[in-house]
Backbone of each chain as ProteinMPNN parsed JSONL, in Angstrom:
{"seq_chain_A": "EDQVTQSPEALRLQEGESSSLNCSYTVSGLRGLFWYRQDPGKGPEFLFTLYSAGEEKEKERLKATLTKKESFLHITAPKPEDSATYLCAVGANQAGTALIFGKGTTLSVSS", "coords_chain_A": {"N_chain_A": [[0.765, -1.302, -0.087], [0.629, 2.247, -0.813], [2.263, 4.746, 0.805], [2.701, 7.76, 2.98], [4.654, 9.284, 5.253], [5.101, 11.792, 7.648], [7.296, 13.791, 9.712], [8.587, 15.92, 12.156], [5.363, 15.984, 13.72], [4.873, 18.669, 14.599], [6.687, 21.729, 14.966], [8.731, 23.899, 16.509], [10.4, 26.916, 16.069], [13.112, 29.131, 16.59], [13.528, 32.335, 15.007], [15.922, 32.366, 12.484], [16.852, 29.829, 13.361], [17.994, 26.97, 11.894], [16.489, 23.97, 10.236], [15.181, 20.604, 9.612], [12.591, 18.981, 7.941], [10.95, 15.917, 7.79], [10.035, 13.346, 5.232], [8.995, 10.352, 4.859], [8.407, 7.486, 2.46], [6.462, 4.918, 1.036], [6.09, 3.516, -2.007], [4.64, 2.215, -5.017], [6.306, 2.459, -7.641], [7.359, 5.383, -8.205], [5.821, 8.444, -9.102], [6.933, 11.091, -8.808], [7.715, 13.301, -6.23], [6.221, 15.51, -3.934], [6.102, 18.867, -2.493], [4.271, 20.888, -0.676], [3.171, 24.048, 0.706], [0.771, 25.078, 3.174], [-1.176, 27.651, 4.364], [-3.234, 28.653, 7.097], [-6.634, 28.18, 6.644], [-6.381, 28.343, 3.74], [-5.884, 26.949, 0.435], [-3.395, 24.211, -0.536], [-0.261, 25.255, -1.53], [1.804, 24.876, -4.149], [5.199, 23.927, -4.06], [7.697, 22.364, -4.608], [8.843, 19.806, -6.889], [10.126, 16.58, -6.969], [11.904, 14.216, -8.896], [13.683, 12.029, -9.006], [16.248, 9.957, -7.145], [18.639, 11.788, -5.42], [18.174, 14.106, -6.374], [17.847, 17.821, -6.004], [16.22, 20.776, -5.159], [15.699, 24.341, -4.711], [14.383, 27.135, -3.062], [14.3, 30.239, -2.207], [14.622, 30.241, 1.198], [14.244, 27.657, 1.509], [14.878, 24.242, 0.937], [14.765, 21.344, -0.924], [15.166, 17.762, -0.964], [16.004, 14.371, -2.016], [15.89, 10.885, -1.524], [15.855, 7.391, -1.94], [13.857, 6.583, -0.227], [13.165, 8.503, 1.297], [12.463, 12.161, 1.746], [13.78, 15.226, 2.28], [12.822, 18.689, 3.617], [14.627, 21.254, 3.977], [15.125, 23.964, 5.971], [16.689, 26.96, 6.1], [17.774, 29.555, 8.213], [15.277, 30.393, 9.055], [12.247, 32.488, 8.831], [9.548, 34.553, 10.71], [7.532, 34.403, 8.829], [7.676, 32.239, 7.32], [6.151, 30.438, 8.844], [3.864, 27.86, 8.698], [1.853, 24.917, 7.442], [3.558, 22.355, 6.173], [3.199, 20.168, 3.607], [3.906, 17.002, 2.379], [3.721, 14.99, -0.532], [3.315, 12.025, -2.675], [3.306, 11.157, -6.064], [0.78, 8.877, -7.369], [0.804, 5.625, -8.916], [-1.558, 5.384, -10.34], [-5.077, 5.965, -10.377], [-5.468, 8.335, -11.927], [-2.969, 9.622, -11.473], [-3.02, 10.701, -9.04], [-2.45, 12.618, -5.887], [-0.906, 11.145, -3.061], [-0.975, 11.982, 0.317], [0.942, 13.098, 3.172], [0.452, 13.737, 6.639], [1.201, 16.145, 7.415], [3.573, 18.82, 8.482], [3.569, 21.024, 11.042], [4.902, 24.045, 11.107], [6.274, 26.546, 13.378], [7.515, 29.74, 13.599], [9.27, 31.811, 15.665], [9.861, 35.182, 16.489]], "CA_chain_A": [[0.085, -0.01, 0.042], [1.362, 3.443, -0.816], [1.951, 5.492, 2.159], [3.589, 8.891, 3.132], [4.632, 9.649, 6.75], [5.92, 13.146, 7.882], [7.606, 14.003, 10.827], [7.753, 15.735, 13.242], [4.037, 16.571, 13.492], [4.936, 20.055, 14.686], [8.026, 21.991, 14.946], [8.879, 25.236, 16.937], [11.896, 27.172, 15.832], [13.439, 30.478, 16.66], [13.976, 33.099, 13.876], [17.362, 32.095, 12.217], [17.306, 28.535, 13.734], [17.837, 26.11, 10.818], [16.175, 22.643, 10.788], [14.777, 19.876, 8.417], [11.359, 18.262, 8.012], [11.372, 14.605, 6.972], [8.974, 12.824, 4.5], [9.31, 8.976, 4.354], [7.311, 7.225, 1.76], [6.587, 3.736, 0.204], [5.112, 3.697, -3.133], [4.977, 1.055, -6.019], [6.555, 3.276, -8.88], [7.343, 6.833, -7.783], [5.762, 9.47, -10.082], [7.11, 12.454, -8.391], [7.634, 13.527, -4.756], [5.862, 16.793, -4.078], [6.072, 19.56, -1.3], [3.361, 21.854, -0.613], [2.839, 24.891, 1.857], [-0.628, 25.458, 3.506], [-1.518, 28.418, 5.429], [-4.641, 28.348, 7.775], [-7.854, 28.577, 5.705], [-6.023, 28.33, 2.413], [-5.494, 25.735, -0.139], [-2.2, 23.99, -0.464], [0.41, 26.025, -2.415], [2.783, 24.122, -4.722], [6.556, 24.385, -3.836], [8.758, 21.599, -5.327], [8.552, 18.403, -7.426], [11.443, 15.863, -7.161], [11.578, 12.887, -9.421], [14.743, 10.806, -8.847], [17.109, 10.096, -5.934], [19.714, 12.615, -5.592], [17.639, 15.543, -6.856], [17.638, 18.93, -5.106], [15.494, 22.001, -5.56], [15.779, 25.423, -3.798], [13.571, 28.279, -3.131], [14.623, 30.954, -1.041], [15.159, 29.708, 2.433], [13.802, 26.181, 1.442], [15.719, 23.26, -0.061], [14.108, 19.875, -0.851], [16.167, 16.712, -1.194], [15.124, 13.28, -2.226], [16.551, 9.63, -1.647], [15.047, 6.26, -2.5], [13.01, 6.145, 0.576], [12.543, 9.744, 1.937], [12.692, 13.411, 1.257], [14.003, 16.294, 3.49], [12.782, 19.912, 3.436], [15.601, 22.045, 4.859], [14.914, 25.323, 6.057], [17.728, 27.667, 6.506], [17.571, 30.805, 8.882], [13.771, 30.795, 8.912], [11.578, 33.828, 9.368], [8.365, 34.23, 11.142], [6.583, 34.332, 7.507], [7.768, 30.81, 6.937], [5.246, 29.514, 9.658], [2.801, 27.193, 7.92], [1.879, 23.594, 7.465], [4.273, 21.71, 5.051], [2.487, 18.752, 3.155], [4.548, 16.112, 1.479], [2.85, 13.967, -1.211], [3.793, 11.139, -3.843], [2.364, 10.643, -7.276], [0.432, 7.49, -7.218], [0.774, 4.966, -10.147], [-3.03, 4.861, -10.604], [-6.028, 7.074, -10.063], [-5.075, 9.567, -12.747], [-1.834, 10.054, -10.8], [-3.536, 11.38, -7.874], [-1.508, 12.544, -4.775], [-1.28, 10.426, -1.671], [-0.489, 13.04, 1.119], [1.108, 12.818, 4.452], [-0.538, 14.515, 7.508], [1.892, 17.506, 7.669], [4.233, 19.326, 9.636], [3.126, 22.406, 11.27], [6.074, 24.841, 11.493], [6.027, 27.884, 14.028], [8.778, 30.435, 13.683], [9.021, 33.106, 16.584], [10.924, 36.405, 16.473]], "C_chain_A": [[0.878, 1.378, -0.003], [1.112, 4.22, 0.406], [3.083, 6.559, 2.184], [3.4, 9.259, 4.536], [5.491, 10.774, 6.814], [6.169, 13.251, 9.27], [8.755, 15.122, 10.979], [6.332, 16.266, 12.871], [3.963, 18.176, 13.654], [6.24, 20.421, 15.175], [8.011, 23.515, 15.345], [10.269, 25.611, 16.727], [11.981, 28.761, 16.135], [13.725, 31.227, 15.391], [15.402, 32.733, 13.63], [17.755, 30.682, 12.492], [16.966, 27.43, 12.601], [17.287, 24.774, 11.333], [15.612, 21.965, 9.524], [13.57, 19.152, 8.985], [11.509, 16.934, 7.177], [10.055, 14.072, 6.321], [9.532, 11.352, 4.239], [8.073, 8.401, 3.457], [7.598, 5.562, 1.08], [5.494, 3.694, -0.849], [5.593, 2.71, -4.242], [5.166, 1.979, -7.391], [6.349, 4.875, -8.574], [7.004, 7.719, -9.054], [6.007, 10.888, -9.504], [6.841, 12.435, -6.878], [7.41, 15.149, -4.697], [5.672, 17.362, -2.794], [5.174, 20.793, -1.567], [3.35, 22.709, 0.592], [1.241, 25.151, 1.994], [-0.643, 26.361, 4.579], [-2.865, 28.197, 5.981], [-5.643, 28.922, 6.892], [-7.606, 28.78, 4.387], [-5.935, 27.007, 1.625], [-4.056, 25.369, -0.342], [-1.531, 24.765, -1.699], [1.709, 25.205, -2.974], [4.31, 24.821, -4.424], [7.631, 23.781, -4.769], [8.08, 20.314, -5.822], [10.053, 17.867, -7.5], [11.061, 14.623, -7.898], [12.575, 11.789, -9.3], [15.78, 11.144, -7.689], [18.386, 10.997, -6.308], [19.584, 14.174, -6.095], [17.575, 16.4, -5.76], [17.033, 20.267, -5.906], [15.584, 23.095, -4.412], [14.943, 26.54, -4.133], [13.689, 29.083, -2.086], [15.143, 30.455, 0.037], [14.809, 28.154, 2.454], [14.649, 25.275, 0.518], [15.097, 21.992, 0.044], [15.258, 18.894, -1.631], [15.571, 15.405, -1.474], [16.187, 12.035, -2.288], [15.439, 8.6, -2.196], [13.983, 5.938, -1.501], [12.441, 7.308, 1.526], [12.944, 11.04, 1.359], [12.824, 14.368, 2.553], [13.676, 17.797, 2.806], [13.513, 20.669, 4.44], [15.128, 23.381, 4.825], [15.946, 26.085, 6.885], [17.348, 29.224, 7.029], [16.171, 31.305, 8.628], [13.303, 32.202, 9.442], [10.273, 33.413, 9.839], [7.3, 33.937, 9.922], [6.612, 32.964, 6.863], [6.763, 29.86, 7.849], [4.11, 29.155, 8.742], [2.794, 25.739, 8.243], [2.522, 23.069, 6.072], [3.799, 20.328, 4.815], [3.627, 18.305, 2.071], [3.566, 15.18, 0.727], [3.734, 13.13, -2.273], [2.689, 11.122, -4.891], [1.959, 9.306, -7.282], [0.361, 6.894, -8.675], [-0.453, 4.456, -10.529], [-3.753, 6.047, -10.321], [-5.745, 8.405, -10.722], [-3.818, 10.229, -12.194], [-2.278, 11.076, -9.839], [-2.466, 11.66, -6.712], [-1.849, 12.033, -3.587], [-0.225, 11.454, -0.649], [-0.225, 12.478, 2.501], [0.345, 13.846, 5.272], [0.155, 15.896, 7.778], [2.738, 17.753, 8.653], [4.126, 20.62, 9.765], [4.259, 23.074, 11.881], [5.736, 26.113, 12.2], [7.339, 28.507, 14.107], [8.541, 31.581, 14.576], [10.154, 34.0, 16.484], [11.629, 36.442, 17.82]], "O_chain_A": [[1.771, 1.547, 0.826], [0.014, 4.347, 0.947], [4.159, 6.407, 1.607], [2.298, 9.511, 5.024], [6.526, 10.813, 6.148], [5.318, 12.831, 10.054], [9.665, 15.257, 10.161], [6.153, 16.911, 11.838], [3.181, 18.871, 13.006], [6.927, 19.584, 15.76], [7.39, 24.325, 14.657], [11.211, 24.897, 17.071], [11.03, 29.518, 15.937], [14.296, 30.502, 14.576], [16.14, 32.788, 14.614], [18.798, 30.241, 12.01], [15.808, 27.051, 12.423], [17.462, 24.391, 12.49], [15.546, 22.602, 8.473], [13.467, 18.779, 10.154], [12.082, 16.882, 6.089], [8.997, 14.364, 6.88], [10.464, 11.197, 3.451], [6.918, 8.77, 3.67], [8.696, 5.135, 0.724], [4.287, 3.807, -0.636], [6.784, 2.427, -4.368], [4.201, 2.174, -8.129], [5.272, 5.454, -8.716], [7.808, 7.747, -9.987], [5.214, 11.786, -9.788], [5.974, 11.745, -6.341], [8.17, 15.95, -5.242], [5.166, 16.663, -1.916], [5.332, 21.56, -2.517], [3.533, 22.086, 1.638], [0.551, 25.4, 1.006], [-0.195, 26.014, 5.672], [-3.648, 27.534, 5.302], [-5.511, 30.056, 6.431], [-8.472, 29.363, 3.734], [-5.919, 25.967, 2.284], [-3.338, 26.369, -0.324], [-2.155, 24.902, -2.751], [2.601, 24.924, -2.174], [4.528, 26.026, -4.544], [8.322, 24.45, -5.537], [7.049, 19.832, -5.352], [10.993, 18.515, -7.962], [10.032, 14.015, -7.604], [12.209, 10.633, -9.514], [16.1, 12.283, -7.349], [19.011, 10.883, -7.363], [20.419, 15.073, -6.191], [17.3, 15.96, -4.643], [17.362, 20.643, -7.032], [15.542, 22.723, -3.239], [14.769, 26.901, -5.297], [13.215, 28.723, -1.008], [16.326, 30.141, -0.097], [15.123, 27.486, 3.439], [15.036, 25.666, -0.583], [14.895, 21.553, 1.176], [15.984, 19.191, -2.58], [14.405, 15.341, -1.085], [17.199, 12.124, -2.982], [14.391, 8.922, -2.755], [13.178, 5.062, -1.816], [11.515, 7.158, 2.323], [13.784, 11.015, 0.46], [12.151, 14.289, 3.581], [14.13, 18.108, 1.704], [13.123, 20.751, 5.605], [14.758, 23.913, 3.778], [16.084, 25.927, 8.098], [16.701, 29.987, 6.311], [15.909, 32.389, 8.107], [13.881, 32.875, 10.296], [9.794, 32.307, 9.587], [6.298, 33.256, 10.14], [5.78, 32.579, 6.041], [6.618, 28.668, 7.579], [3.486, 30.004, 8.106], [3.527, 25.276, 9.116], [2.011, 23.362, 4.991], [3.944, 19.432, 5.646], [4.113, 19.005, 1.183], [2.655, 14.639, 1.354], [4.803, 13.598, -2.667], [1.478, 11.082, -4.67], [2.87, 8.483, -7.191], [-0.097, 7.593, -9.579], [-0.575, 3.319, -10.984], [-3.16, 7.089, -10.041], [-5.792, 9.46, -10.09], [-3.641, 11.414, -12.477], [-1.873, 12.237, -9.903], [-1.562, 10.827, -6.636], [-2.904, 12.332, -3.028], [0.981, 11.626, -0.828], [-0.925, 11.595, 2.996], [-0.325, 14.719, 4.72], [-0.487, 16.731, 8.416], [2.754, 17.044, 9.659], [4.469, 21.4, 8.877], [4.616, 22.784, 13.022], [4.891, 26.818, 11.649], [8.263, 27.891, 14.639], [7.622, 32.345, 14.281], [11.307, 33.577, 16.4], [12.487, 37.296, 18.044]]}, "seq_chain_B": "NAGVTQTPKFRVLKTGQSMTLLCAQDMNHEYMYWYRQDPGMGLRLIHYSVGEGTTAKGEVPDGYNVSRLKKQNFLLGLESAAPSQTSVYFCATRTSGRGEQYFGPGTRLTVT", "coords_chain_B": {"N_chain_B": [[-6.186, 35.893, -14.808], [-7.648, 33.506, -13.153], [-7.138, 30.948, -12.141], [-7.731, 28.376, -10.235], [-10.946, 28.108, -8.962], [-13.426, 28.018, -6.431], [-16.659, 27.451, -5.52], [-19.452, 27.093, -3.163], [-17.673, 29.176, -0.626], [-18.113, 28.708, 2.033], [-20.525, 26.711, 3.629], [-23.362, 25.514, 5.429], [-25.119, 22.614, 6.132], [-28.207, 20.75, 6.789], [-28.577, 17.33, 7.998], [-29.249, 15.044, 5.472], [-29.777, 16.963, 3.484], [-29.202, 18.058, 0.184], [-26.426, 19.321, -1.855], [-24.363, 20.884, -4.276], [-20.986, 21.279, -5.041], [-18.847, 23.614, -6.724], [-16.199, 23.547, -8.966], [-13.938, 25.516, -10.837], [-11.663, 26.01, -13.614], [-9.329, 27.9, -15.189], [-7.119, 27.21, -16.704], [-6.89, 25.421, -18.668], [-6.387, 22.875, -18.026], [-6.095, 19.07, -18.191], [-6.714, 17.105, -16.195], [-8.654, 16.79, -13.284], [-9.394, 16.974, -9.802], [-11.062, 15.983, -6.7], [-10.506, 16.628, -3.349], [-10.893, 15.705, 0.361], [-10.197, 17.341, 3.259], [-9.39, 16.489, 6.498], [-8.976, 16.865, 10.096], [-6.092, 15.566, 11.381], [-6.082, 13.52, 9.428], [-5.075, 14.249, 6.954], [-5.156, 14.96, 3.25], [-7.434, 13.609, 1.292], [-8.481, 11.495, -1.431], [-11.347, 11.984, -3.298], [-12.851, 11.695, -5.914], [-11.988, 11.88, -9.25], [-10.982, 13.235, -12.403], [-9.968, 12.543, -15.823], [-10.391, 13.858, -17.986], [-12.678, 15.851, -20.249], [-15.943, 14.81, -19.673], [-15.221, 12.383, -18.505], [-15.121, 10.57, -15.404], [-13.886, 9.164, -12.17], [-13.679, 7.058, -9.466], [-12.202, 7.719, -6.373], [-10.172, 7.385, -3.28], [-12.159, 7.546, -1.177], [-15.019, 7.539, -1.908], [-17.711, 6.999, -1.338], [-21.115, 8.302, -0.935], [-20.777, 10.622, -2.434], [-21.183, 12.176, -5.764], [-19.874, 12.936, -8.935], [-19.448, 15.193, -11.787], [-18.322, 16.029, -15.056], [-19.02, 17.804, -17.376], [-18.128, 19.91, -18.718], [-14.884, 20.977, -19.804], [-13.543, 22.918, -18.162], [-15.014, 22.841, -15.779], [-15.769, 21.018, -12.704], [-17.889, 19.234, -10.87], [-19.002, 18.552, -7.645], [-21.176, 16.64, -5.874], [-23.461, 16.058, -3.26], [-25.662, 13.991, -2.3], [-27.454, 13.219, -0.092], [-26.668, 14.74, 2.575], [-24.474, 13.786, 5.246], [-23.327, 14.021, 8.805], [-20.816, 13.098, 8.893], [-19.744, 13.844, 6.565], [-18.766, 16.618, 7.135], [-16.29, 18.666, 6.541], [-13.399, 20.063, 4.989], [-13.261, 20.768, 1.63], [-11.255, 20.361, -1.21], [-10.483, 21.285, -4.456], [-8.446, 20.331, -7.168], [-6.169, 20.775, -9.907], [-4.378, 19.474, -12.964], [-2.032, 19.72, -15.616], [-1.648, 17.247, -18.452], [1.09, 16.926, -18.835], [2.949, 17.662, -16.768], [3.555, 16.764, -13.256], [2.734, 18.278, -11.041], [-0.002, 19.441, -8.936], [-2.53, 21.974, -8.902], [-4.222, 23.769, -6.472], [-7.452, 24.725, -5.631], [-9.157, 27.439, -3.424], [-10.666, 26.251, -1.366], [-13.72, 24.664, 0.237], [-15.443, 25.188, 2.967], [-17.365, 22.825, 4.43], [-20.14, 22.226, 6.822], [-22.046, 19.826, 8.395], [-25.086, 19.544, 9.988]], "CA_chain_B": [[-6.101, 34.57, -14.587], [-8.253, 33.337, -11.672], [-6.482, 29.654, -11.668], [-8.762, 27.315, -9.648], [-11.798, 28.77, -7.937], [-14.233, 26.952, -5.801], [-17.918, 27.974, -4.898], [-19.349, 28.21, -2.277], [-16.507, 29.197, 0.177], [-18.71, 28.106, 3.233], [-21.9, 26.102, 3.633], [-23.762, 24.594, 6.464], [-26.394, 21.917, 5.538], [-28.763, 19.788, 7.785], [-28.673, 16.121, 7.487], [-30.308, 14.718, 4.552], [-29.877, 17.984, 2.525], [-28.269, 17.912, -1.128], [-25.703, 20.454, -2.455], [-23.399, 20.838, -5.244], [-19.723, 22.158, -5.008], [-18.455, 23.788, -8.061], [-14.821, 23.882, -9.134], [-13.647, 25.993, -12.2], [-10.422, 26.309, -13.878], [-9.088, 28.598, -16.474], [-5.787, 26.92, -17.11], [-7.044, 24.478, -19.648], [-5.968, 21.504, -17.565], [-6.863, 17.988, -18.53], [-6.888, 16.405, -14.936], [-9.062, 17.521, -12.032], [-9.59, 16.081, -8.591], [-11.705, 16.42, -5.48], [-10.002, 15.934, -1.935], [-11.361, 16.178, 1.466], [-9.106, 17.228, 4.27], [-10.099, 16.32, 7.889], [-7.998, 17.001, 11.069], [-5.44, 14.336, 11.713], [-6.201, 12.532, 8.334], [-4.635, 14.504, 5.702], [-5.931, 15.108, 2.301], [-7.879, 12.2, 0.767], [-9.028, 11.665, -2.921], [-12.776, 11.567, -3.398], [-13.126, 11.323, -7.239], [-11.09, 12.456, -10.108], [-11.399, 13.144, -13.971], [-8.708, 12.647, -16.624], [-10.56, 14.623, -19.242], [-14.059, 16.16, -20.197], [-16.848, 13.501, -19.715], [-14.885, 11.123, -17.667], [-14.995, 10.405, -14.107], [-13.528, 7.833, -11.625], [-13.655, 7.013, -7.935], [-10.853, 7.726, -5.487], [-10.071, 6.566, -1.896], [-13.227, 7.737, -0.376], [-16.127, 7.878, -2.945], [-19.132, 7.015, -0.821], [-21.902, 9.463, -0.545], [-20.43, 11.712, -3.366], [-21.106, 11.994, -7.012], [-19.344, 14.03, -9.615], [-19.716, 15.337, -13.241], [-17.344, 16.872, -15.836], [-19.752, 17.948, -18.6], [-17.21, 20.851, -19.707], [-13.43, 20.731, -19.399], [-13.227, 23.73, -17.099], [-15.642, 22.618, -14.648], [-15.771, 19.885, -12.157], [-18.927, 19.327, -9.843], [-18.956, 17.462, -6.565], [-22.446, 16.634, -5.316], [-23.618, 15.27, -2.063], [-27.088, 13.746, -2.362], [-27.938, 13.202, 1.121], [-25.502, 14.869, 3.498], [-24.419, 13.155, 6.623], [-22.389, 14.607, 9.563], [-19.514, 12.605, 8.499], [-19.197, 14.638, 5.574], [-18.221, 17.622, 7.572], [-14.869, 18.718, 6.01], [-13.018, 21.116, 4.113], [-13.101, 20.221, 0.24], [-10.417, 20.979, -2.219], [-10.467, 20.972, -5.997], [-7.028, 20.434, -7.829], [-6.038, 20.281, -11.399], [-2.943, 19.408, -13.4], [-1.806, 19.24, -16.908], [-1.398, 15.91, -18.749], [2.565, 16.406, -18.791], [3.615, 17.842, -15.521], [2.801, 16.172, -12.291], [2.186, 18.924, -9.762], [-1.418, 19.749, -9.006], [-2.785, 23.244, -8.211], [-5.287, 23.711, -5.771], [-8.326, 25.889, -5.18], [-8.947, 27.939, -1.82], [-11.4, 25.193, -0.323], [-14.996, 24.902, 0.51], [-15.665, 24.487, 4.236], [-18.766, 22.361, 4.628], [-20.546, 21.749, 8.014], [-23.42, 19.007, 8.115], [-25.458, 19.292, 11.413]], "C_chain_B": [[-6.514, 34.184, -13.316], [-7.495, 31.943, -11.219], [-7.574, 28.801, -11.422], [-9.692, 28.029, -8.703], [-12.744, 27.73, -7.559], [-15.554, 27.895, -5.33], [-18.866, 26.823, -4.273], [-17.959, 28.146, -1.336], [-16.883, 28.483, 1.614], [-20.141, 27.608, 3.09], [-22.16, 25.298, 4.926], [-25.195, 23.918, 5.916], [-26.959, 21.164, 6.855], [-28.595, 18.448, 7.197], [-29.732, 15.712, 6.652], [-30.438, 15.676, 3.38], [-29.017, 17.589, 1.423], [-27.615, 19.223, -1.281], [-24.79, 20.057, -3.427], [-22.227, 21.781, -5.1], [-19.296, 22.212, -6.403], [-16.838, 24.129, -8.032], [-14.663, 24.237, -10.592], [-12.534, 26.405, -12.305], [-10.292, 26.993, -15.082], [-7.645, 28.342, -17.056], [-5.711, 25.845, -18.094], [-6.233, 23.18, -19.221], [-6.811, 20.206, -17.853], [-7.474, 17.358, -17.213], [-7.579, 17.25, -13.942], [-9.358, 16.438, -10.936], [-10.326, 16.681, -7.532], [-10.954, 15.722, -4.338], [-10.859, 16.295, -0.868], [-10.04, 16.352, 2.415], [-9.698, 17.588, 5.704], [-8.836, 16.228, 8.8], [-7.32, 15.711, 11.285], [-5.342, 13.195, 10.667], [-5.453, 12.965, 7.135], [-5.516, 14.726, 4.526], [-6.247, 13.707, 1.702], [-8.737, 12.497, -0.465], [-10.378, 11.217, -2.789], [-13.034, 10.836, -4.888], [-12.122, 12.027, -8.116], [-11.493, 12.293, -11.641], [-10.084, 13.286, -14.715], [-9.203, 13.389, -17.883], [-12.11, 14.845, -19.272], [-14.803, 14.854, -20.425], [-16.319, 12.408, -19.192], [-14.792, 11.576, -16.235], [-14.535, 9.111, -13.457], [-13.514, 8.115, -10.184], [-12.21, 7.011, -7.317], [-10.817, 6.708, -4.388], [-11.46, 6.526, -1.309], [-14.453, 8.444, -1.097], [-17.549, 7.917, -2.38], [-19.726, 8.035, -0.471], [-21.664, 10.607, -1.482], [-20.766, 11.232, -4.801], [-20.507, 13.111, -7.806], [-19.638, 14.059, -11.083], [-18.759, 16.251, -13.793], [-17.986, 16.947, -17.187], [-18.674, 19.036, -19.356], [-15.866, 20.694, -19.038], [-13.037, 21.572, -18.288], [-13.992, 23.472, -15.818], [-15.675, 21.176, -14.067], [-16.672, 19.855, -10.907], [-18.815, 18.145, -8.924], [-20.335, 17.564, -5.935], [-22.553, 15.658, -4.122], [-25.209, 15.097, -2.203], [-27.966, 13.76, -1.354], [-26.979, 13.466, 2.207], [-25.718, 14.175, 4.788], [-23.26, 14.097, 7.598], [-21.117, 14.318, 9.177], [-18.846, 13.128, 7.363], [-18.792, 16.066, 5.761], [-16.748, 17.663, 7.376], [-14.647, 20.053, 5.403], [-12.753, 20.434, 2.692], [-12.153, 21.046, -0.666], [-10.5, 20.38, -3.693], [-9.118, 21.144, -6.334], [-7.276, 20.153, -9.29], [-4.468, 20.215, -11.819], [-3.109, 19.206, -14.78], [-1.516, 17.757, -17.25], [0.22, 15.744, -18.612], [3.141, 16.577, -17.49], [2.773, 17.148, -14.315], [2.323, 16.99, -11.135], [0.749, 19.377, -10.019], [-1.445, 21.206, -8.355], [-4.226, 23.16, -7.799], [-6.115, 24.963, -5.517], [-8.334, 26.337, -3.784], [-9.827, 27.141, -0.991], [-12.863, 25.618, -0.309], [-15.072, 24.146, 1.946], [-17.144, 24.163, 4.409], [-18.948, 21.684, 6.15], [-22.009, 21.109, 7.845], [-23.879, 18.907, 9.574], [-26.573, 18.277, 11.51]], "O_chain_B": [[-5.809, 34.483, -12.352], [-7.246, 31.794, -10.022], [-8.335, 28.493, -12.34], [-9.221, 28.532, -7.683], [-12.887, 26.7, -8.217], [-15.368, 28.996, -4.813], [-19.004, 25.746, -4.854], [-17.256, 27.135, -1.344], [-16.064, 27.799, 2.227], [-20.885, 28.24, 2.341], [-21.32, 24.542, 5.415], [-26.13, 24.539, 5.411], [-26.246, 21.0, 7.844], [-28.471, 18.354, 5.976], [-30.916, 15.914, 6.921], [-31.087, 15.348, 2.387], [-28.102, 16.801, 1.661], [-28.2, 20.222, -0.864], [-24.414, 18.885, -3.436], [-22.436, 22.992, -5.039], [-19.309, 21.252, -7.173], [-16.331, 24.868, -7.189], [-15.104, 23.514, -11.486], [-12.074, 27.121, -11.415], [-11.062, 26.744, -16.01], [-7.086, 29.163, -17.783], [-4.622, 25.352, -18.385], [-5.528, 22.556, -20.014], [-8.04, 20.225, -17.775], [-8.68, 17.115, -17.182], [-7.146, 18.383, -13.732], [-9.527, 15.243, -11.179], [-10.253, 17.904, -7.414], [-10.775, 14.505, -4.309], [-11.631, 17.227, -1.095], [-9.042, 15.636, 2.329], [-10.294, 18.619, 6.016], [-7.813, 15.655, 8.425], [-8.047, 14.722, 11.373], [-4.717, 12.153, 10.867], [-5.18, 12.112, 6.29], [-6.72, 14.686, 4.778], [-5.409, 12.807, 1.646], [-9.509, 13.45, -0.573], [-10.616, 10.152, -2.219], [-13.354, 9.653, -5.005], [-11.388, 12.83, -7.54], [-12.206, 11.375, -12.045], [-9.2, 14.038, -14.306], [-8.406, 13.523, -18.811], [-12.829, 14.203, -18.507], [-14.411, 13.971, -21.188], [-16.93, 11.357, -19.386], [-14.458, 12.712, -15.896], [-14.726, 8.044, -14.041], [-13.359, 9.251, -9.735], [-11.259, 6.368, -7.762], [-11.247, 5.556, -4.438], [-11.895, 5.43, -0.955], [-14.801, 9.613, -0.926], [-18.423, 8.672, -2.807], [-19.143, 8.827, 0.269], [-22.376, 11.598, -1.317], [-20.661, 10.036, -5.073], [-20.633, 14.247, -7.35], [-20.053, 13.034, -11.624], [-18.362, 17.201, -13.118], [-17.563, 16.231, -18.095], [-18.466, 18.909, -20.563], [-15.753, 20.327, -17.868], [-12.26, 21.109, -17.452], [-13.524, 23.943, -14.781], [-15.616, 20.212, -14.831], [-16.25, 20.428, -9.902], [-18.588, 16.994, -9.298], [-20.624, 18.658, -5.45], [-21.865, 14.644, -4.014], [-25.928, 16.096, -2.207], [-29.107, 14.197, -1.5], [-26.464, 12.502, 2.774], [-26.808, 13.992, 5.329], [-22.421, 14.801, 7.034], [-20.286, 15.223, 9.108], [-17.648, 12.963, 7.134], [-18.493, 16.746, 4.779], [-16.009, 16.849, 7.928], [-15.48, 20.956, 5.316], [-11.962, 19.49, 2.693], [-12.289, 22.26, -0.822], [-10.569, 19.181, -3.966], [-8.537, 22.103, -5.824], [-8.214, 19.536, -9.794], [-3.545, 20.744, -11.2], [-4.102, 18.633, -15.227], [-1.142, 17.036, -16.324], [0.688, 14.642, -18.326], [3.836, 15.66, -17.053], [1.553, 16.993, -14.371], [1.574, 16.482, -10.3], [0.351, 19.654, -11.151], [-0.641, 21.593, -7.506], [-5.165, 22.688, -8.44], [-5.611, 26.052, -5.242], [-7.632, 25.753, -2.959], [-9.737, 27.367, 0.216], [-13.23, 26.709, -0.745], [-14.863, 22.948, 2.137], [-18.014, 25.027, 4.515], [-18.176, 20.849, 6.621], [-22.95, 21.689, 7.304], [-23.187, 18.27, 10.369], [-27.011, 17.945, 12.611]]}, "name": "protein", "num_of_chains": 2, "seq": "EDQVTQSPEALRLQEGESSSLNCSYTVSGLRGLFWYRQDPGKGPEFLFTLYSAGEEKEKERLKATLTKKESFLHITAPKPEDSATYLCAVGANQAGTALIFGKGTTLSVSSNAGVTQTPKFRVLKTGQSMTLLCAQDMNHEYMYWYRQDPGMGLRLIHYSVGEGTTAKGEVPDGYNVSRLKKQNFLLGLESAAPSQTSVYFCATRTSGRGEQYFGPGTRLTVT"}
């Protein structure tokens, strides 16, 4: 069964304190690993897609990496505006390539 | 460019009432999806469509029906609402080539 597990569930950081979010997955035929950001009361906002082990993508203070079993979202010197829930998802090899989501990591960054 | 829009934004229903949620997109995307998001459960796929006139069941389809009569619209219907359908509903779209999906702002539905 395809599955995505994110850890930790919640993370509190001080402004400037770098850290990483983990996404481990089991899927029969990976069709992309996706990271989204979700603010309260809003829809998920696309951040990155990774397709093969070793691939890395960066955007501002965020960097996503991928191995054969997990992905990391590294946050360097975070700011309060980075506070949000970060969702990880894998593309399923069925159902019109629907996304299978983890439960998310809620990040809070205080100044 | 509005992207993906959803109507209504909020709705309260009584048990047994029916309603239709509308998703509209102006990106000319082939694929459209309906998800529900519940606390502690993550996003789960209800139904999806790979093109105009086609629909298929996802992970949690019971109690819902869908239609895709026009490429730009994907409707989600609840024939007889139940309290278990209290949730936030998201529509998403993607092109046939790239994998990422683009989400609408959501509809918050409460069934009493």
